[in-house]
FILOLO-633344 format. One record per residue (C-alpha): residue in one letter; x, y, z. Coordinates in steps of 0.02 Angstrom, whole numbers, plus 32768, in hexadecimal, padded with zeros to 4 digits. Layout:
aXYZ...
***
This chain:
m89A134974884s890C34D1480Ee895A34A04774t89FB3427472Fp8A9A34814752d8B1F347046C7s8B883402472El8B0E3372470Dr8B233379464At8B5E32E04607d8C0D331D45B1r8C4533494683v8C5F329446CAf8CA9324B4757f8D08318D4731g8C76319D4693h8BF031C846FFp8BA1327A471Er8C1E32D547AEg8B9032C4481Dl8BAD32074831g8C54321A486Fy8C1C32814903l8B93321B4938a8C1C318D4936f8C9831D04988t8C0B32154A12e8BD931754A22v8C8131384A2Fw8C7F31794AD2v8BCD31494B0Aa8C0730974AD0f8CA530BA4B32s8C4930EF4BE8y8BC7305E4BD3y8C382FE04BA1g8CC430094C1Cm8C3D30014C96q8BE92F6E4C85s8C832F0B4C77l8C842F2A4D21l8BE32F1A4D61v8BBA2E744D91l8C7D2E574DC0y8C592EF24E3Em8BC92EBB4E92t8C1B2E0C4EB5g8CBC2E4B4EEEy8C862EE24F41l8BE12F354F59l8B6F2EB04F87l8BE82E5B4FF9p8BBA2E8B50CBg8BE62F2F50F7h8BCF2F855052q8B2B2F50500De8AD52FA350B2h8B2C304A507Di8AB530694FD1l8A2430E94FEEg898E30834FBAf89C82FE34FA8g894C2F67502Bp88B32FCF4FC3f89162F994F11r893C2EF14F41a888A2EC14F6Af88462F0E4EB2l88B62EA24E5Ft88812E004EC2p87DF2E014E4Bl883D2DFC4DC1y88CE2D7C4DE9g888F2D374E9Bp88F32D3E4F38v89A12D494EFFs8A422D554F45g8B032D694F31q8B2A2D424E6Ca8A7C2D214E3Al8A5D2DD14E87a8AE32E254E32s8AB92DD54D8Fa8A0B2E0D4D94i8A402ECA4DA9t8ACE2EBE4D4Ca8A1B2E7C4CB8l89942F014CFEy8A2D2F9C4CD5g8A412F484C28a89A22F284C01l89712FF44C45a8A1030214BE2f89C02FE34B38g88F72FF44B5Dt88FD30B24BAAp892430E64AF2l887B30B64AADl885031294B34g88C631AD4AFAg888E31944A3Di87D331CB4A8Dv881C32664AE1a889532884A44d8807329649C6r878B32ED4A33w87D433594AA2l889333784AA3g88E333544A03r896032E049CCt89D7335C49E7r89B933914AAAs897D32C94ACAi8A4E32B44AA5i8A9133434B0Fl8A2B33144B9Eg8A3A326D4BB1s8AEE327D4B9Fa8AF532FC4C1Dl8A9032684C95m8B1131D64C61t8BA0324A4C87l8B5E327A4D38g8B3531C84D5Dh8BD731804D33f8C2D31E54DBCl8B9631C34E2Dm8BE1311C4E29a8C70314A4E92f8C09313C4F1Fe8BAB30924F73a8B1F31014FB2s8B05314B4F10f8AF630AB4EB7l8A4930A74E7Di8A3D31564E59a8AC731484DEFl8A7530B84D89l89CD312A4D81c8A36319C4D3Cl8A9431484CBCv89FB30DB4C85t899531864C67g8A3C31B74C0Dt8A4E31374B85g898331464B67l899931E94B2Fa8A3531E34AE8g8A0131534A8Bv89BC31C74A08m8A6531B549C0k8A2E31404946a898D317F48F8q8A02321B48D0i8A84319E486Bg89D3316F47FCg89B8321347EAl8A5032514787y8A1F31DC46E7p898C31E54676t8906314B4690e893C30E6460Bd89F33110460Bt8A503067461Ar8AE430B1468Cr8A7C30C34714a8AA32FFA474Ed8B51300C4725a8B4830AF479Cf8B0F304F483Bq8B892FCE4821i8C2C30484803y8BD7308E48ACt8BB32FED48FDl8C612FD248BCv8CC4307A490Dv8C69306049BAq8CC72FB249C9l8D48302149DCa8D20305F4A7Ev8CDC2FAB4AA3i8D952F764A96v8DDD2FF54AF2a8D6130144B83p8D632F634BEDi8E3E2F5E4BD1v8E2E302F4C33c8D9A30204C8Eg8DA12F6D4CB6f8E6E2F804D02l8E3E30164D58g8DBE2FC54DB6e8DF32F074DC0k8E982F4B4DE2v8EB22FF04E2Ca8DEB30084E8Cw8D472FF74E5Ch8D2830BB4E43w8DC030C54DDFg8D6E30724D51f8CCC30DC4D5Bg8D1531864D70a8D6D31554CD2a8CC7311D4C60g8C8931D14C9Bv8D13323B4C61g8D0331E44BBDm8C2A32024BBEa8C6D32A74BD8f8CD832B34B40g8C3932614ADAl8BE532E34B11i8C5A33644AE0i8C7133304A1Ey8BB6331E4A15l8BA933CD4A3Cs8C34341B49C0g8BE633A14927r8B3633E1493Er8B303452489Fw8B5A33AB484Em8ACE333D488Bp8A27331B481Fp899933A84827d8926336D48C7p887E332C488Bm8820338D491Aa8833342048BCr87FD34BF4932a87AC355F4901s876535DE4976n86B036234953a868E36C54988k868636924A31g872936544A3Ca86E535964A65a873A350C49F7k86F934B7496Fi872A33FB4947e872133DB4888r87223316487Fp86D432A947EBp8636324C47E1m8639318C4810t85EA3118476Dp859630774774k863A302F4726d869F309547BEw863730324841r864A2F8447DEt87142F9747E5v870A2FD748B1g86A32F3648CDv87242ED94891l87BC2F1C48BDa87712F1B4973l87532E55495Fl88162E46491Cv88492E8449B9p883A2DF04A3Dv887B2D8C49C0f89172E0649A1a891C2DF44A65l89272D314A6Cs89BB2D3949F7f8A212DB94A54v8A182D444AF8g8ABA2CF04ADBn8B162D844AA1n8AE42DF94B3Be8B0E2D5F4BB1i8BD12DB24B97f8BB32E3F4C15n8B702DC14C8Ca8B742D064CB7y8BEE2CF84C2Cl8C792D624C92l8C502D0C4D3Cw8C602C464CE1g8D142CAD4C94r8D502CD84D2Ed8D3C2C2A4D69h8D5A2BC74CD4y8DDA2C1B4C6Eq8E992C014C87l8EB72CBC4CA3q8F682CB24CCFf8FE82CF24C70f90942D0B4C95g90812D164D5Aq8FF62D794D40t8F3A2D784D36l8ED62DD14CBEp8E432E384CDBv8DBF2DCA4CACs8D4F2E6B4C77w8DCF2E6D4BFAl8D602DC94BAAi8CF52E634B69s8D7E2EB14B05l8DBA2E0A4AC4d8D012DFB4A7Aa8D152EAC4A27i8DA72E9249DAv8D4E2DF64989s8CB52E49496Es8D212ED64904v8D612E72489Ct8CCC2DEC486El8C592E8C4860v8CD22EC347D8a8CC42E06479Bv8C1A2E1B4794v8C192EA8473Cv8C702E6D46AFf8C332DD54695w8B8F2E0F467Er8BC32E7C45EAw8C282E0B45A4w8B982D96459Ea8B132E234574r8B882E3844CBr8B682D7E4494r8ACC2D6444E5r8A272DB34511d8A402E0545C3p89CA2DC04639d896B2E2A46A1e89822E7C4755i89232E0147B0v89762D654744k8A1E2D99476Ea89EA2DB2482Ag89962D184837i8A322CB647F0g8AA42D224851a8A482CD048FFl8A4C2C2848C0i8AFF2C3648BDa8B082C904953a8ABC2C0249BBg8B5A2B9C49AAg8BB12C124A21p8B552BDA4AC2l8B7B2B304A7Fv8C422B464A6Al8C2C2B7C4B27a8BD62AD04B4Ea8C592A864AF4a8CDD2ADB4B66s8C7A2ACB4C00l8C8829F14BE9q8D562A274BE5a8D332A844C8Dv8CDF29F24CE7g8D4E29DA4D95g8D842A9D4DA7h8DE22A824D12k8E2A2B2A4CD2v8E052B3F4C0Fg8E782B7E4B94l8E302C3E4B3Fv8E372BD04A99w8D872BA44AC3g8D572C654AEAl8D8F2C974A3Eg8D432C1149EFf8C7F2C4D4A4Eh8CB62D004A1Ei8CC52CDC4971v8C332C654959n8BD42CF149B3d8C152D9D4962i8C002D4C48A6g8B442D2148EBf8B242DD84930a8B802E37489Em8AEF2DFE4846v8A672E1D48C3y8A772EB3491Ep8AAF2F404895v8A512EF24808g89B72EED4887m89D92F9A48B2a89EA2FCF47FBl89462F7D47E1f88DA2FD9486Ds892A3075482Dr88D930574770a885230264798a88193097480Cp879131254800p87C431CF4802a875932054876l8796318648FAg8844317748B4a88B931894951t8827311A49C2v881A309C4938i88DA308B491Dn88FD308649EAs8883300849EDf89092F814993t89662FAA4A37f88D42F884AA6a890A2EBA4A66i89B52ED64AD9f89402F1C4B65l88D22E674B5Fa89602E0C4B41n89C42E584BD9l893C2E184C47m89372D754C09v89F82D694C46g89C82DB64CDCr89702D094CFFl89D42C914CA6a8A742CE24CF1g8A3C2CAB4D91l8A2D2C084D5El8AF52BF14D35d8B0C2BAB4DFFk8A822B354DEAm8A9A2AE84D47s8B2E2A8D4CFEg8B7B2AE84C80p8B642A794BF1a8AAA2A8F4C11f8AC62B3A4C2Ew8B052B5E4B95t8AAE2AFE4B24m8A122B4B4B60h8A482BEF4B15g8A672BA14A66l89B72B504A6Al897B2C084A81v89EA2C5A4A1Eg89C52BD74992a890D2BDE498Fa89102CA84982g89792C7948DFv88FE2C044896l885D2C9148CFl88C92D0F4883l88AD2CAF47E5v88052C8247F4c87D22D48480Cg88402D674767w87D82D0D470Al872D2D1D474Ff873D2DE0475Dr87AE2DFF46AEr87472E83465Bt87282EDA46EAl87D52EF346FEa88142EF54672p88822F9F4629g8810301A45FEg879E30504684s87B430BA471Aa886130F34765a8896317547D2
***
């Protein structure tokens, strides 16, 4: 697109925001449905089926792949191997958007990157239906996720630099996506655990196909692509990109320093898709009316709780802003990480109750999810808004997607930590997570004080 279409005018809105946000959000609903549907099954699928003798041997290239994992996680097997693969998949799914941002900024543009990425993700989910193509499917999925991750940069492009609705947009976007995170484990988890694993993965593929259709149907509502192409006399493409200023480079440096700190704050939350499912399978009382609930439904429980807490956090900070000075994004994120540190400590207390093989009630899980999700609602969307606002226009998609690199690092750490689940006591395992997340909260508050001028509103933004 070479100019802003009439559809982006502020008098044509969707839930109070430009209609493009609606198309992007509901595209991401299906992206999230496919991702979390698979994520809710992956570690359970490997521990309960794929990595068992008689199945593991059918995976193409699994021997060299396992050798590749050894320098990262050591000579793991069984549950530790499944956790390592799950963590690596989660890491790459959130790490490749950084590369996707570079591809979008320099070559393909955002729209083409999203279309190609969505198509690869659809293919990857369907390839999960076959044991032999397991690794090929994962490769398609992480590559596609990297390219489709550019959608977050398109959200930032819906608003002028100083538009205060930008943070609201990311929170609303996150809330809408939560609908898929609730439904995906219920649908895919039930099909995978109760019918057949491949049915669950197939449902994720169908959802991703719907997402691609929605995005294509809403292209005219999207913001103009910053990578404008103009044909010269020879038909070559010309890329117009604004220059980087010294302040832009300083801002990029500070944001790069914040990435590992945010990563540490996500460690407790990201265990939900790994060690927490395995711990919950063994320690929660999941029998209701003679039926055993799929353990993957714990992710749906988390999504329900996080939807409520996200709304509560938005309402709270709006109420606070009317009465007192609204804190900067990084201060909010630091407070959120300190709150989130209490989540694993709830599980540590639950583990004390489960000593001796006793099952604990889901009320402990509810407590964990409430505390963790209140904190996470103050870290993830607010951190994303910070990176979106501060990102220089010349590196918009790259810098914004560098925030997802924090999830990449967090999942690499989780891969190591989850492997300790059967080697440490439950109280020690979860207390360790609480201390790590709490340390991240302290570091975020310190960084907010040290770099308050560099990160103050009014600087570069996407």
